[in-house]
DRENDO-1510 file (C-alpha; in Angstrom, 1 decimal, always signed):
<recs>
REC; n; res; u; v; w
REC; 1; UNK; -8.0; -25.7; -1.7 .
REC; 2; UNK; -8.6; -24.7; -5.0 .
REC; 3; UNK; -6.6; -21.9; -6.8 .
REC; 4; UNK; -7.5; -20.3; -9.9 .
REC; 5; UNK; -5.4; -18.1; -11.6 .
REC; 6; UNK; -6.9; -15.9; -14.7 .
REC; 7; UNK; -4.8; -13.9; -17.0 .
REC; 8; UNK; -7.1; -11.3; -19.2 .
REC; 9; UNK; -6.3; -8.5; -21.6 .
REC; 10; UNK; -2.5; -9.6; -22.2 .
REC; 11; UNK; -0.5; -13.1; -22.8 .
REC; 12; UNK; +0.1; -14.9; -19.7 .
REC; 13; UNK; +3.1; -17.8; -19.3 .
REC; 14; UNK; +2.9; -20.2; -18.1 .
REC; 15; UNK; +5.9; -18.7; -15.9 .
REC; 16; UNK; +3.8; -15.7; -14.5 .
REC; 17; UNK; +0.5; -18.9; -13.9 .
REC; 18; UNK; +3.1; -20.9; -11.4 .
REC; 19; UNK; +4.6; -17.9; -10.1 .
REC; 20; UNK; +1.6; -16.0; -8.3 .
REC; 21; UNK; -0.4; -19.8; -8.2 .
REC; 22; UNK; +3.4; -20.6; -5.7 .
REC; 23; UNK; +3.2; -17.1; -3.9 .
REC; 24; UNK; -0.5; -18.3; -3.4 .
REC; 25; UNK; +0.1; -21.3; -2.2 .
REC; 26; UNK; +1.6; -19.7; +0.9 .
REC; 27; UNK; -1.4; -18.2; +2.1 .
REC; 28; UNK; -3.4; -20.8; +4.1 .
REC; 29; UNK; -0.3; -20.4; +7.4 .
REC; 30; UNK; -2.0; -17.6; +7.5 .
REC; 31; UNK; -5.2; -18.7; +8.7 .
REC; 32; UNK; -6.7; -22.4; +8.3 .
REC; 33; UNK; -9.7; -21.4; +7.2 .
REC; 34; UNK; -8.9; -20.5; +3.8 .
REC; 35; UNK; -11.0; -22.1; +1.1 .
REC; 36; UNK; -10.3; -21.3; -2.1 .
REC; 37; UNK; -8.2; -18.3; -3.7 .
REC; 38; UNK; -8.5; -17.2; -6.7 .
REC; 39; UNK; -5.7; -14.1; -8.5 .
REC; 40; UNK; -7.3; -12.5; -11.3 .
REC; 41; UNK; -3.8; -10.2; -13.6 .
REC; 42; UNK; -5.5; -8.2; -16.1 .
REC; 43; UNK; -3.1; -6.6; -18.6 .
REC; 44; UNK; -4.1; -2.2; -18.8 .
REC; 45; UNK; -3.6; +0.3; -21.4 .
REC; 46; UNK; -0.1; +1.6; -21.3 .
REC; 47; UNK; +1.3; -1.1; -20.3 .
REC; 48; UNK; +0.3; -1.2; -16.3 .
REC; 49; UNK; -1.0; -4.0; -15.2 .
REC; 50; UNK; -3.3; -5.2; -11.7 .
REC; 51; UNK; -3.3; -8.3; -9.6 .
REC; 52; UNK; -6.5; -9.1; -7.6 .
REC; 53; UNK; -6.0; -11.9; -5.2 .
REC; 54; UNK; -9.7; -12.8; -3.7 .
REC; 55; UNK; -9.3; -15.2; -1.0 .
REC; 56; UNK; -13.3; -17.1; +1.0 .
REC; 57; UNK; -12.8; -18.2; +4.1 .
REC; 58; UNK; -15.0; -19.2; +6.8 .
REC; 59; UNK; -16.6; -17.3; +9.6 .
REC; 60; UNK; -16.2; -14.2; +7.3 .
REC; 61; UNK; -16.9; -12.9; +4.1 .
REC; 62; UNK; -14.4; -12.8; +0.7 .
REC; 63; UNK; -11.0; -10.5; +1.2 .
REC; 64; UNK; -9.8; -8.9; -1.7 .
REC; 65; UNK; -6.2; -7.6; -2.4 .
REC; 66; UNK; -5.3; -5.5; -5.4 .
REC; 67; UNK; -1.7; -3.3; -6.2 .
REC; 68; UNK; -1.5; -1.9; -9.9 .
REC; 69; UNK; +2.2; -1.4; -11.7 .
REC; 70; UNK; +4.6; -1.9; -14.6 .
REC; 71; UNK; +6.3; -5.1; -13.6 .
REC; 72; UNK; +3.3; -7.9; -13.0 .
REC; 73; UNK; +5.8; -9.4; -10.2 .
REC; 74; UNK; +5.7; -6.7; -9.4 .
REC; 75; UNK; +2.0; -6.7; -9.0 .
REC; 76; UNK; +1.3; -9.6; -7.5 .
REC; 77; UNK; +4.2; -9.5; -5.2 .
REC; 78; UNK; +1.6; -6.7; -3.5 .
REC; 79; UNK; -1.7; -7.7; -4.1 .
REC; 80; UNK; +0.1; -11.6; -1.8 .
REC; 81; UNK; +1.0; -9.4; +1.2 .
REC; 82; UNK; -1.1; -6.7; +1.2 .
REC; 83; UNK; -3.8; -10.4; +1.6 .
REC; 84; UNK; -1.1; -12.0; +4.2 .
REC; 85; UNK; -1.5; -8.8; +6.3 .
REC; 86; UNK; -5.9; -8.7; +6.3 .
REC; 87; UNK; -5.6; -12.3; +7.1 .
REC; 88; UNK; -3.0; -12.0; +9.6 .
REC; 89; UNK; -5.1; -9.0; +11.3 .
REC; 90; UNK; -8.5; -11.5; +11.2 .
REC; 91; UNK; -7.0; -14.5; +12.5 .
REC; 92; UNK; -5.5; -12.1; +15.5 .
REC; 93; UNK; -8.7; -10.1; +15.7 .
REC; 94; UNK; -10.8; -13.5; +16.0 .
REC; 95; UNK; -8.0; -14.5; +19.0 .
REC; 96; UNK; -8.7; -11.6; +20.8 .
REC; 97; UNK; -12.6; -12.0; +20.4 .
REC; 98; UNK; -12.8; -15.7; +22.0 .
REC; 99; UNK; -9.5; -15.1; +24.6 .
</recs>
């Protein structure tokens, strides 16, 4: 599994990058079919940030979760929480259709 963290339109520090990567590493425990995770952090006007998490999984198209706010760490947390919910719901849906 590959995790890519990229930043656009702001100076991304090593701390932000490693924080995003650490959070993203926890996603495969919610669904085993995770193949690739991409975290895109973007600086917006007026000191805002946009965090977008894209997860490529087997048996489904890519999941996307976005969060926008003034704190880059908070945006990362919110987008990871949204992605956790999507993966958990998808896993439950697969389990319900099989059983």
